[in-house]
All heavy atoms as an XYZ file, in Angstrom:
824
protein
N       1.887    -26.827    -10.748
C       3.160    -27.225    -10.196
C       3.203    -26.797     -8.726
O       2.849    -25.681     -8.384
C       4.284    -26.559    -10.990
C       5.662    -27.038    -10.620
S       6.920    -26.327    -11.657
C       7.132    -27.632    -12.821
N       3.636    -27.710     -7.884
C       3.676    -27.449     -6.455
C       4.852    -26.534     -6.108
O       5.829    -26.430     -6.844
C       3.839    -28.747     -5.688
C       2.675    -29.687     -5.785
C       2.967    -30.920     -4.966
C       1.903    -31.965     -5.140
N       2.231    -33.188     -4.411
N       4.723    -25.890     -4.961
C       5.784    -25.016     -4.475
C       7.067    -25.796     -4.220
O       8.164    -25.324     -4.532
C       5.323    -24.309     -3.189
C       6.352    -23.381     -2.609
C       6.653    -22.191     -3.237
C       7.032    -23.717     -1.450
C       7.611    -21.340     -2.708
C       7.991    -22.891     -0.920
C       8.268    -21.687     -1.554
N       6.933    -27.005     -3.679
C       8.128    -27.808     -3.399
C       8.832    -28.229     -4.685
O      10.062    -28.333     -4.712
C       7.751    -29.037     -2.569
O       6.864    -29.857     -3.292
N       8.070    -28.441     -5.762
C       8.688    -28.771     -7.046
C       9.482    -27.582     -7.588
O      10.571    -27.747     -8.146
C       7.634    -29.187     -8.065
C       6.967    -30.505     -7.709
O       7.588    -31.292     -6.958
O       5.834    -30.735     -8.167
N       8.939    -26.390     -7.421
C       9.636    -25.182     -7.875
C      10.935    -25.004     -7.086
O      11.984    -24.711     -7.669
C       8.718    -23.948     -7.734
C       7.534    -24.078     -8.692
C       9.487    -22.657     -7.999
C       6.463    -23.039     -8.500
N      10.862    -25.205     -5.775
C      12.060    -25.091     -4.939
C      13.091    -26.134     -5.358
O      14.295    -25.837     -5.442
C      11.700    -25.251     -3.446
C      10.805    -24.113     -2.977
C      12.943    -25.343     -2.577
C      11.453    -22.760     -3.003
N      12.646    -27.330     -5.651
C      13.550    -28.400     -6.069
C      14.245    -28.044     -7.381
O      15.448    -28.243     -7.534
C      12.779    -29.706     -6.204
C      13.683    -30.907     -6.239
O      14.851    -30.840     -5.886
N      13.142    -32.018     -6.695
N      13.502    -27.505     -8.333
C      14.086    -27.090     -9.614
C      15.086    -25.959     -9.403
O      16.178    -25.962     -9.984
C      12.971    -26.684    -10.599
C      12.159    -27.909    -11.003
C      13.549    -25.988    -11.823
C      10.909    -27.590    -11.791
N      14.730    -24.995     -8.555
C      15.651    -23.889     -8.271
C      16.939    -24.378     -7.609
O      18.035    -23.902     -7.941
C      14.971    -22.838     -7.385
C      13.907    -21.982     -8.062
C      13.235    -21.066     -7.048
C      14.516    -21.176     -9.182
N      16.833    -25.340     -6.699
C      18.035    -25.882     -6.059
C      18.921    -26.586     -7.085
O      20.149    -26.473     -7.028
C      17.660    -26.831     -4.924
C      17.222    -26.127     -3.678
S      17.167    -27.145     -2.194
C      16.036    -28.404     -2.631
N      18.317    -27.300     -8.021
C      19.106    -27.962     -9.064
C      19.809    -26.945     -9.951
O      20.969    -27.124    -10.316
C      18.219    -28.880     -9.896
C      17.802    -30.126     -9.163
C      16.907    -31.010    -10.007
C      16.464    -32.217     -9.223
N      15.561    -33.084     -9.991
N      19.108    -25.864    -10.290
C      19.714    -24.822    -11.120
C      20.874    -24.167    -10.390
O      21.955    -23.966    -10.966
C      18.644    -23.780    -11.542
C      17.655    -24.410    -12.516
C      19.297    -22.543    -12.152
C      16.448    -23.549    -12.813
N      20.668    -23.832     -9.111
C      21.737    -23.224     -8.322
C      22.925    -24.171     -8.219
O      24.078    -23.751     -8.356
C      21.216    -22.828     -6.912
C      22.356    -22.470     -5.981
C      20.236    -21.681     -7.025
N      22.657    -25.439     -8.017
C      23.745    -26.419     -7.915
C      24.538    -26.495     -9.220
O      25.768    -26.509     -9.209
C      23.180    -27.793     -7.545
C      24.221    -28.863     -7.476
C      25.127    -28.891     -6.430
C      24.313    -29.823     -8.463
C      26.098    -29.868     -6.359
C      25.278    -30.809     -8.412
C      26.174    -30.832     -7.353
N      23.839    -26.520    -10.346
C      24.527    -26.587    -11.639
C      25.370    -25.340    -11.866
O      26.528    -25.422    -12.311
C      23.505    -26.793    -12.778
C      22.902    -28.192    -12.679
C      24.153    -26.585    -14.146
C      21.719    -28.419    -13.592
N      24.826    -24.175    -11.529
C      25.583    -22.931    -11.676
C      26.819    -22.956    -10.784
O      27.916    -22.558    -11.214
C      24.684    -21.711    -11.369
C      23.639    -21.557    -12.482
C      25.514    -20.432    -11.231
C      22.566    -20.542    -12.175
N      26.670    -23.414     -9.548
C      27.813    -23.466     -8.640
C      28.876    -24.453     -9.119
O      30.071    -24.175     -9.019
C      27.345    -23.827     -7.229
C      26.613    -22.722     -6.481
C      26.013    -23.264     -5.194
C      27.541    -21.567     -6.189
N      28.450    -25.580     -9.653
C      29.422    -26.549    -10.172
C      30.178    -25.959    -11.358
O      31.405    -26.119    -11.469
C      28.716    -27.873    -10.540
C      29.632    -28.773    -11.346
C      28.248    -28.587     -9.292
N      29.456    -25.275    -12.226
C      30.124    -24.628    -13.367
C      31.119    -23.592    -12.865
O      32.253    -23.505    -13.357
C      29.081    -24.004    -14.317
C      28.286    -25.109    -15.016
C      29.744    -23.082    -15.334
C      27.099    -24.607    -15.798
N      30.731    -22.799    -11.867
C      31.638    -21.798    -11.303
C      32.856    -22.452    -10.663
O      33.981    -21.969    -10.814
C      30.905    -20.932    -10.274
C      31.816    -19.953     -9.587
C      32.251    -18.822    -10.250
C      32.248    -20.179     -8.295
C      33.104    -17.921     -9.626
C      33.098    -19.302     -7.660
C      33.522    -18.158     -8.323
N      32.643    -23.551     -9.956
C      33.772    -24.242     -9.315
C      34.737    -24.772    -10.369
O      35.961    -24.595    -10.248
C      33.260    -25.386     -8.414
C      32.553    -24.824     -7.191
C      34.410    -26.281     -7.972
C      31.814    -25.867     -6.373
N      34.213    -25.403    -11.400
C      35.089    -25.930    -12.457
C      35.824    -24.795    -13.164
O      37.046    -24.870    -13.387
C      34.267    -26.773    -13.464
C      33.753    -28.046    -12.780
C      35.089    -27.117    -14.695
C      32.754    -28.823    -13.601
N      35.108    -23.723    -13.480
C      35.735    -22.559    -14.119
C      36.806    -21.958    -13.210
O      37.909    -21.631    -13.661
C      34.662    -21.525    -14.459
C      35.200    -20.228    -14.993
C      35.681    -20.152    -16.294
C      35.231    -19.090    -14.203
C      36.180    -18.958    -16.796
C      35.728    -17.892    -14.690
C      36.206    -17.831    -15.985
O      36.707    -16.659    -16.471
N      36.481    -21.818    -11.930
C      37.441    -21.242    -10.988
C      38.672    -22.112    -10.820
O      39.800    -21.600    -10.737
N      38.481    -23.421    -10.773
C      39.632    -24.323    -10.637
C      40.520    -24.275    -11.875
O      41.759    -24.293    -11.764
C      39.158    -25.751    -10.367
C      38.610    -26.027     -8.968
C      38.048    -27.434     -8.888
C      39.688    -25.822     -7.925
N      39.902    -24.215    -13.047
C      40.697    -24.122    -14.283
C      41.485    -22.812    -14.310
O      42.681    -22.793    -14.624
C      39.787    -24.269    -15.521
C      39.269    -25.702    -15.614
C      40.536    -23.887    -16.798
C      38.214    -25.908    -16.676
N      40.825    -21.698    -13.949
C      41.518    -20.402    -13.921
C      42.617    -20.401    -12.872
O      43.681    -19.825    -13.090
C      40.519    -19.277    -13.645
C      39.563    -19.065    -14.756
C      39.460    -17.761    -15.425
C      40.122    -16.570    -14.918
N      40.249    -15.524    -15.900
N      42.351    -21.060    -11.721
C      43.351    -21.098    -10.653
C      44.568    -21.924    -11.067
O      45.704    -21.560    -10.756
C      42.727    -21.665     -9.378
C      43.552    -21.581     -8.100
C      43.765    -20.119     -7.727
C      42.836    -22.289     -6.975
N      44.328    -23.019    -11.790
C      45.436    -23.855    -12.254
C      46.330    -23.121    -13.255
O      47.538    -23.329    -13.290
C      44.910    -25.144    -12.882
C      44.375    -26.186    -11.912
C      43.733    -27.338    -12.691
C      45.478    -26.715    -11.024
N      45.730    -22.275    -14.064
C      46.500    -21.543    -15.066
C      46.880    -20.135    -14.607
O      47.217    -19.280    -15.423
C      45.728    -21.473    -16.385
C      45.558    -22.822    -17.024
C      44.307    -23.381    -17.171
C      46.662    -23.525    -17.475
C      44.147    -24.627    -17.759
C      46.520    -24.768    -18.066
C      45.261    -25.332    -18.205
N      46.832    -19.890    -13.288
C      47.271    -18.600    -12.743
C      46.238    -17.509    -12.873
O      46.586    -16.354    -13.042
N      44.971    -17.861    -12.749
C      43.895    -16.894    -12.903
C      43.595    -16.134    -11.628
O      44.314    -16.203    -10.629
N      42.480    -15.426    -11.635
C      42.156    -14.483    -10.583
C      41.405    -15.029     -9.367
O      41.555    -14.465     -8.295
C      41.352    -13.319    -11.173
O      40.128    -13.805    -11.679
N      40.545    -16.055     -9.442
C      39.776    -16.389     -8.242
C      40.666    -16.942     -7.130
O      41.589    -17.709     -7.379
C      38.781    -17.442     -8.712
C      39.372    -18.040     -9.915
C      40.219    -16.966    -10.535
N      40.379    -16.489     -5.933
C      41.153    -16.974     -4.789
C      40.592    -18.330     -4.351
O      39.481    -18.713     -4.718
C      41.078    -15.987     -3.630
O      39.712    -15.884     -3.205
C      41.602    -14.617     -4.028
N      41.384    -19.003     -3.569
C      40.963    -20.309     -3.089
C      39.752    -20.184     -2.171
O      38.900    -21.079     -2.142
C      42.132    -20.980     -2.361
C      42.003    -22.462     -2.090
C      41.753    -23.214     -3.378
C      43.235    -22.989     -1.393
N      39.636    -19.087     -1.444
C      38.481    -18.909     -0.559
C      37.187    -18.754     -1.361
O      36.124    -19.197     -0.922
C      38.690    -17.708      0.365
O      38.771    -16.522     -0.395
N      37.258    -18.132     -2.541
C      36.065    -18.015     -3.385
C      35.628    -19.391     -3.898
O      34.436    -19.697     -3.927
C      36.335    -17.091     -4.566
C      36.489    -15.629     -4.182
C      36.910    -14.780     -5.359
O      37.498    -15.294     -6.319
N      36.637    -13.484     -5.280
N      36.570    -20.204     -4.275
C      36.256    -21.552     -4.737
C      35.697    -22.382     -3.589
O      34.732    -23.129     -3.752
C      37.490    -22.215     -5.374
C      37.863    -21.460     -6.647
C      37.234    -23.683     -5.683
C      39.152    -21.902     -7.278
N      36.309    -22.239     -2.400
C      35.807    -22.961     -1.228
C      34.384    -22.532     -0.882
O      33.552    -23.358     -0.512
C      36.724    -22.758     -0.032
C      38.007    -23.540     -0.149
O      38.073    -24.503     -0.901
N      39.018    -23.133      0.593
N      34.093    -21.241     -0.981
C      32.747    -20.752     -0.688
C      31.733    -21.343     -1.672
O      30.633    -21.749     -1.273
C      32.723    -19.237     -0.739
N      32.098    -21.408     -2.942
C      31.200    -21.994     -3.939
C      31.025    -23.482     -3.672
O      29.920    -24.021     -3.812
C      31.752    -21.765     -5.340
N      32.097    -24.150     -3.292
C      32.026    -25.576     -2.979
C      31.114    -25.826     -1.783
O      30.277    -26.737     -1.799
C      33.431    -26.113     -2.706
C      33.495    -27.589     -2.501
C      33.239    -28.460     -3.544
C      33.800    -28.112     -1.253
C      33.291    -29.829     -3.360
C      33.856    -29.477     -1.061
C      33.600    -30.337     -2.109
N      31.235    -25.002     -0.751
C      30.380    -25.135      0.435
C      28.923    -24.865      0.069
O      28.013    -25.564      0.517
C      30.869    -24.200      1.559
C      32.207    -24.715      2.106
C      29.836    -24.078      2.673
C      32.898    -23.754      3.047
N      28.676    -23.849     -0.761
C      27.302    -23.553     -1.181
C      26.725    -24.717     -1.988
O      25.547    -25.058     -1.831
C      27.281    -22.266     -1.994
N      27.553    -25.328     -2.838
C      27.082    -26.485     -3.610
C      26.739    -27.640     -2.683
O      25.725    -28.321     -2.866
C      28.146    -26.902     -4.620
N      27.565    -27.870     -1.674
C      27.272    -28.927     -0.703
C      25.992    -28.634      0.068
O      25.217    -29.547      0.367
C      28.445    -29.114      0.257
C      29.698    -29.773     -0.328
C      30.808    -29.820      0.713
C      29.381    -31.160     -0.826
N      25.758    -27.374      0.380
C      24.530    -27.014      1.101
C      23.292    -27.264      0.236
O      22.265    -27.717      0.744
C      24.593    -25.563      1.562
C      25.573    -25.353      2.706
S      25.715    -23.640      3.226
C      24.077    -23.309      3.796
N      23.380    -26.975     -1.074
C      22.225    -27.252     -1.933
C      21.973    -28.753     -2.021
O      20.818    -29.184     -2.053
C      22.425    -26.670     -3.346
O      23.617    -27.200     -3.920
C      22.477    -25.165     -3.318
N      23.047    -29.543     -2.034
C      22.874    -30.996     -2.026
C      22.207    -31.437     -0.732
O      21.290    -32.271     -0.739
C      24.231    -31.706     -2.213
C      24.739    -31.512     -3.630
C      24.110    -33.192     -1.916
C      26.140    -32.015     -3.856
N      22.642    -30.867      0.392
C      22.052    -31.227      1.691
C      20.568    -30.891      1.727
O      19.755    -31.689      2.192
C      22.785    -30.521      2.832
C      24.097    -31.151      3.181
S      25.000    -30.373      4.538
C      23.821    -29.493      5.462
N      20.189    -29.708      1.251
C      18.783    -29.317      1.269
C      17.944    -30.211      0.362
O      16.812    -30.561      0.697
C      18.612    -27.848      0.892
C      18.977    -26.900      2.002
C      19.909    -25.911      1.795
C      18.400    -27.018      3.252
C      20.255    -25.041      2.807
C      18.730    -26.159      4.280
C      19.664    -25.161      4.059
N      18.483    -30.580     -0.795
C      17.716    -31.470     -1.672
C      17.585    -32.854     -1.053
O      16.548    -33.507     -1.192
C      18.361    -31.548     -3.048
O      19.638    -32.125     -2.964
N      18.627    -33.324     -0.334
C      18.518    -34.609      0.362
C      17.501    -34.548      1.495
O      16.763    -35.514      1.718
C      19.883    -35.030      0.906
C      20.899    -35.509     -0.123
C      22.238    -35.784      0.540
C      20.395    -36.735     -0.841
N      17.443    -33.426      2.187
C      16.459    -33.275      3.268
C      15.049    -33.320      2.687
O      14.155    -33.950      3.244
C      16.714    -31.965      4.043
C      17.978    -32.100      4.885
C      15.520    -31.603      4.917
C      18.441    -30.809      5.513
N      14.847    -32.658      1.545
C      13.530    -32.688      0.908
C      13.176    -34.108      0.483
O      12.062    -34.572      0.696
C      13.495    -31.760     -0.293
C      12.115    -31.691     -0.927
C      12.179    -31.102     -2.299
C      10.846    -31.145     -2.986
N      10.297    -32.475     -3.129
N      14.142    -34.805     -0.106
C      13.896    -36.189     -0.520
C      13.584    -37.067      0.678
O      12.718    -37.934      0.623
C      15.109    -36.746     -1.260
O      15.357    -36.005     -2.417
N      14.296    -36.838      1.779
C      14.066    -37.616      2.991
C      12.671    -37.363      3.543
O      12.003    -38.294      3.976
C      15.113    -37.284      4.047
C      14.874    -37.976      5.357
C      15.104    -39.335      5.493
C      14.388    -37.284      6.454
C      14.867    -39.986      6.680
C      14.152    -37.925      7.647
C      14.397    -39.271      7.756
O      14.154    -39.905      8.941
N      12.219    -36.117      3.523
C      10.879    -35.829      4.049
C       9.809    -36.485      3.177
O       8.815    -36.996      3.686
C      10.652    -34.319      4.150
O      10.621    -33.740      2.861
N      10.004    -36.475      1.850
C       9.055    -37.160      0.962
C       9.072    -38.659      1.220
O       8.031    -39.311      1.274
C       9.389    -36.889     -0.499
C       9.152    -35.448     -0.896
O       8.418    -34.741     -0.161
O       9.705    -35.025     -1.931
N      10.264    -39.203      1.402
C      10.403    -40.642      1.665
C       9.792    -41.004      3.010
O       9.164    -42.053      3.143
C      11.880    -41.035      1.626
C      12.190    -42.502      1.838
C      11.635    -43.325      0.678
C      13.684    -42.706      1.947
N       9.944    -40.129      4.001
C       9.393    -40.387      5.327
C       7.880    -40.497      5.259
O       7.278    -41.357      5.896
C       9.809    -39.275      6.289
C       9.499    -39.602      7.722
O       9.305    -40.748      8.079
N       9.450    -38.583      8.548
N       7.246    -39.665      4.452
C       5.792    -39.733      4.292
C       5.391    -41.056      3.641
O       4.431    -41.697      4.056
C       5.307    -38.554      3.459
C       3.821    -38.571      3.213
C       3.360    -37.298      2.553
N       1.993    -37.395      2.120
C       0.936    -37.222      2.883
N       1.106    -36.936      4.147
N      -0.280    -37.319      2.411
N       6.128    -41.452      2.616
C       5.828    -42.710      1.937
C       5.993    -43.897      2.876
O       5.183    -44.821      2.875
C       6.725    -42.885      0.708
C       6.460    -41.903     -0.403
C       5.081    -42.057     -1.008
O       4.608    -43.195     -1.139
O       4.476    -41.023     -1.346
N       7.035    -43.866      3.686
C       7.268    -44.954      4.638
C       6.133    -45.014      5.648
O       5.678    -46.091      6.025
C       8.641    -44.788      5.336
C       8.776    -45.725      6.517
C       9.762    -45.021      4.348
N       5.632    -43.858      6.068
C       4.507    -43.826      6.991
C       3.259    -44.447      6.394
O       2.535    -45.195      7.062
N       3.014    -44.155      5.121
C       1.852    -44.742      4.462
C       2.008    -46.253      4.315
O       1.057    -47.010      4.493
C       1.652    -44.090      3.097
C       1.182    -42.648      3.189
C       1.050    -41.988      1.836
O       1.168    -42.686      0.813
O       0.815    -40.769      1.798
N       3.212    -46.700      3.989
C       3.468    -48.145      3.883
C       3.284    -48.810      5.235
O       2.716    -49.907      5.335
C       4.892    -48.398      3.319
C       4.945    -47.972      1.858
C       5.283    -49.861      3.464
C       6.335    -47.959      1.270
N       3.739    -48.146      6.284
C       3.615    -48.697      7.641
C       2.148    -48.886      8.011
O       1.767    -49.933      8.549
C       4.300    -47.746      8.616
C       4.293    -48.206     10.039
C       5.007    -47.179     10.915
C       4.849    -47.503     12.370
N       5.478    -46.494     13.231
N       1.322    -47.900      7.703
C      -0.109    -48.006      8.014
C      -0.741    -49.122      7.196
O      -1.550    -49.910      7.697
C      -0.807    -46.649      7.764
C      -0.363    -45.640      8.821
C      -2.318    -46.797      7.780
C      -0.810    -44.226      8.541
N      -0.373    -49.213      5.908
C      -0.905    -50.278      5.059
C      -0.514    -51.658      5.564
O      -1.325    -52.588      5.572
N       0.726    -51.809      6.018
C       1.172    -53.098      6.547
C       0.435    -53.434      7.836
O       0.056    -54.584      8.060
C       2.681    -53.071      6.799
C       3.502    -53.144      5.541
S       5.263    -53.084      5.845
C       5.497    -54.560      6.791
N       0.222    -52.429      8.686
C      -0.490    -52.669      9.940
C      -1.909    -53.155      9.651
O      -2.378    -54.129     10.255
C      -0.523    -51.389     10.772
C      -1.141    -51.551     12.124
C      -1.072    -50.260     12.914
C      -1.722    -50.417     14.260
N      -1.700    -49.173     15.027
N      -2.579    -52.504      8.714
C      -3.937    -52.931      8.352
C      -3.925    -54.322      7.735
O      -4.809    -55.136      7.989
C      -4.570    -51.928      7.396
C      -4.883    -50.611      8.074
O      -5.051    -50.539      9.281
N      -4.937    -49.550      7.288
N      -2.921    -54.606      6.916
C      -2.811    -55.927      6.300
C      -2.611    -57.017      7.335
O      -3.223    -58.080      7.260
N      -1.747    -56.756      8.320
C      -1.520    -57.750      9.358
C      -2.750    -57.936     10.231
O      -3.019    -59.048     10.706
C      -0.305    -57.386     10.219
C       1.002    -57.706      9.565
C       1.946    -56.718      9.342
C       1.293    -58.997      9.175
C       3.147    -57.019      8.737
C       2.495    -59.314      8.580
C       3.428    -58.316      8.350
N      -3.508    -56.870     10.452
C      -4.753    -57.013     11.211
C      -5.743    -57.907     10.463
O      -6.436    -58.726     11.072
C      -5.378    -55.646     11.483
C      -4.643    -54.894     12.585
O      -3.953    -55.492     13.414
N      -4.772    -53.580     12.582
N      -5.792    -57.761      9.138
C      -6.683    -58.614      8.350
C      -6.230    -60.074      8.394
O      -7.048    -60.989      8.498
C      -6.738    -58.128      6.899
C      -7.497    -56.827      6.748
C      -7.530    -56.373      5.311
C      -8.249    -55.033      5.206
N      -8.263    -54.526      3.838
N      -4.926    -60.299      8.344
C      -4.400    -61.664      8.435
C      -4.727    -62.251      9.801
O      -5.120    -63.415      9.922
C      -2.875    -61.684      8.166
C      -2.266    -63.026      8.522
C      -2.589    -61.336      6.721
N      -4.600    -61.439     10.833
C      -4.915    -61.898     12.192
C      -6.390    -62.296     12.281
O      -6.729    -63.334     12.867
C      -4.595    -60.790     13.190
C      -4.835    -61.159     14.630
C      -4.501    -59.999     15.545
C      -4.856    -60.303     16.974
N      -4.604    -59.172     17.869
N      -7.266    -61.477     11.706
C      -8.697    -61.803     11.722
C      -8.971    -63.103     10.962
O      -9.777    -63.932     11.413
C      -9.499    -60.659     11.093
C      -9.525    -59.392     11.926
C     -10.158    -58.223     11.178
O     -10.650    -58.426     10.032
O     -10.154    -57.119     11.720
N      -8.300    -63.286      9.842
C      -8.479    -64.519      9.071
C      -8.028    -65.741      9.867
O      -8.700    -66.786      9.852
C      -7.717    -64.448      7.745
C      -8.354    -63.479      6.756
O      -9.541    -63.144      6.952
O      -7.661    -63.078      5.803
N      -6.909    -65.639     10.566
C      -6.448    -66.766     11.379
C      -7.396    -67.048     12.546
O      -7.612    -68.203     12.918
C      -5.032    -66.525     11.905
C      -3.963    -66.969     10.950
C      -3.150    -66.049     10.324
C      -3.778    -68.316     10.679
C      -2.170    -66.456      9.441
C      -2.800    -68.732      9.796
C      -1.998    -67.802      9.172
N      -7.981    -65.988     13.115
C      -8.960    -66.198     14.184
C     -10.185    -66.935     13.643
O     -10.723    -67.831     14.301
C      -9.355    -64.857     14.800
C      -8.261    -64.232     15.658
C      -8.610    -62.828     16.117
O      -9.658    -62.278     15.703
O      -7.809    -62.268     16.896
N     -10.628    -66.576     12.449
C     -11.760    -67.285     11.832
C     -11.404    -68.740     11.563
O     -12.216    -69.641     11.786
C     -12.174    -66.599     10.532
C     -12.889    -65.284     10.728
C     -13.272    -64.671      9.390
C     -13.912    -63.309      9.586
N     -14.236    -62.679      8.296
N     -10.187    -68.976     11.080
C      -9.757    -70.352     10.821
C      -9.729    -71.179     12.099
O     -10.148    -72.339     12.107
C      -8.375    -70.369     10.167
C      -8.323    -70.053      8.677
C      -6.890    -69.977      8.208
C      -9.075    -71.099      7.894
N      -9.228    -70.595     13.194
C      -9.199    -71.349     14.451
C     -10.616    -71.649     14.926
O     -10.875    -72.733     15.464
C      -8.422    -70.592     15.541
O      -8.962    -69.274     15.699
C      -6.945    -70.498     15.200
N     -11.554    -70.707     14.714
C     -12.947    -70.964     15.081
C     -13.513    -72.112     14.238
O     -14.200    -73.006     14.771
C     -13.792    -69.709     14.885
C     -13.537    -68.629     15.913
C     -14.339    -67.363     15.615
O     -15.320    -67.433     14.818
O     -13.987    -66.313     16.148
N     -13.252    -72.113     12.947
C     -13.724    -73.181     12.074
C     -13.126    -74.527     12.472
O     -13.818    -75.556     12.479
C     -13.401    -72.882     10.610
C     -14.177    -71.724     10.026
C     -13.598    -70.908      9.065
C     -15.484    -71.451     10.411
C     -14.302    -69.842      8.519
C     -16.186    -70.399      9.876
C     -15.595    -69.596      8.928
O     -16.291    -68.549      8.392
N     -11.838    -74.528     12.818
C     -11.187    -75.772     13.238
C     -11.814    -76.288     14.528
O     -12.049    -77.496     14.685
C      -9.667    -75.563     13.371
C      -9.051    -75.366     11.986
C      -9.008    -76.747     14.082
C      -7.596    -74.983     12.005
N     -12.102    -75.384     15.462
C     -12.753    -75.798     16.709
C     -14.137    -76.386     16.421
O     -14.527    -77.384     17.022
C     -12.870    -74.616     17.670
C     -11.567    -74.239     18.322
C     -11.758    -73.056     19.257
C     -10.431    -72.603     19.829
N     -10.570    -71.424     20.683
N     -14.886    -75.762     15.513
C     -16.205    -76.284     15.160
C     -16.085    -77.665     14.528
O     -16.876    -78.572     14.841
C     -16.911    -75.327     14.195
C     -17.365    -74.026     14.837
C     -17.983    -73.066     13.835
O     -18.225    -73.465     12.666
O     -18.216    -71.913     14.206
N     -15.111    -77.845     13.659
C     -14.910    -79.158     13.021
C     -14.538    -80.192     14.065
O     -15.027    -81.330     14.036
C     -13.842    -79.049     11.915
C     -14.381    -78.206     10.751
C     -13.420    -80.429     11.421
C     -13.357    -77.862      9.701
N     -13.683    -79.848     15.032
C     -13.306    -80.779     16.099
C     -14.529    -81.164     16.932
O     -14.691    -82.328     17.309
C     -12.235    -80.166     17.000
C     -10.856    -80.159     16.400
C      -9.860    -79.566     17.381
C      -8.460    -79.527     16.811
N      -7.493    -78.933     17.752
N     -15.370    -80.164     17.234
C     -16.585    -80.455     18.009
C     -17.507    -81.393     17.244
O     -18.091    -82.316     17.820
C     -17.328    -79.157     18.348
C     -16.598    -78.308     19.382
O     -15.735    -78.867     20.107
O     -16.880    -77.087     19.465
N     -17.644    -81.172     15.961
C     -18.490    -82.031     15.133
C     -17.932    -83.438     15.110
O     -18.673    -84.427     15.225
C     -18.631    -81.449     13.700
C     -19.446    -80.169     13.740
C     -19.282    -82.467     12.765
C     -19.495    -79.401     12.425
N     -16.613    -83.576     14.983
C     -15.981    -84.897     14.950
C     -16.155    -85.601     16.299
O     -16.443    -86.794     16.361
C     -14.491    -84.785     14.559
C     -14.375    -84.367     13.088
C     -13.761    -86.093     14.775
C     -12.968    -84.074     12.638
N     -15.992    -84.829     17.398
C     -16.141    -85.445     18.741
C     -17.574    -85.932     18.966
O     -17.785    -86.953     19.626
C     -15.774    -84.437     19.819
C     -14.285    -84.257     19.985
C     -13.981    -83.284     21.096
C     -12.510    -83.023     21.209
N     -12.198    -82.031     22.233
N     -18.548    -85.184     18.458
C     -19.938    -85.590     18.639
C     -20.318    -86.758     17.735
O     -21.360    -87.359     17.900
C     -20.869    -84.400     18.395
C     -20.752    -83.323     19.448
C     -21.669    -82.168     19.142
C     -21.496    -81.071     20.162
N     -22.331    -79.904     19.842
N     -19.490    -87.026     16.790
C     -19.742    -88.149     15.899
C     -20.721    -87.857     14.803
O     -21.353    -88.751     14.268
N     -20.927    -86.610     14.476
C     -21.886    -86.274     13.429
C     -21.299    -86.421     12.029
O     -22.006    -86.362     11.054
C     -22.370    -84.830     13.607
C     -23.222    -84.655     14.846
C     -23.769    -83.267     14.916
C     -24.674    -83.082     16.108
N     -25.199    -81.748     16.231
N     -20.021    -86.632     11.925
C     -19.420    -86.786     10.606
C     -19.293    -88.186     10.155
O     -19.140    -89.145     10.730
C     -18.026    -86.136     10.583
C     -17.793    -84.961      9.672
C     -16.376    -84.533      9.658
C     -18.486    -84.876      8.426
């Protein structure tokens, strides 16, 4: 298992724990419980930060994939360009043959 996979799993666990704490805190706050609004806000901000970090990780993985696709497309277009150059050469040869009357 890669280090980035472990970090991703840990971020998901932290996010789930924070969401549970936020829901528990909101329920206790609604019924006159002990957590202050600043504690709930801090947990909410921490949950948002874990979401941001997981999105950044996903974006970096996606950026690598896009780079590989870009290189593959560039190579593919170069091959298409070479094929069209060969076709134009063949067409020129056919025109020359027709002009000389060998056909």
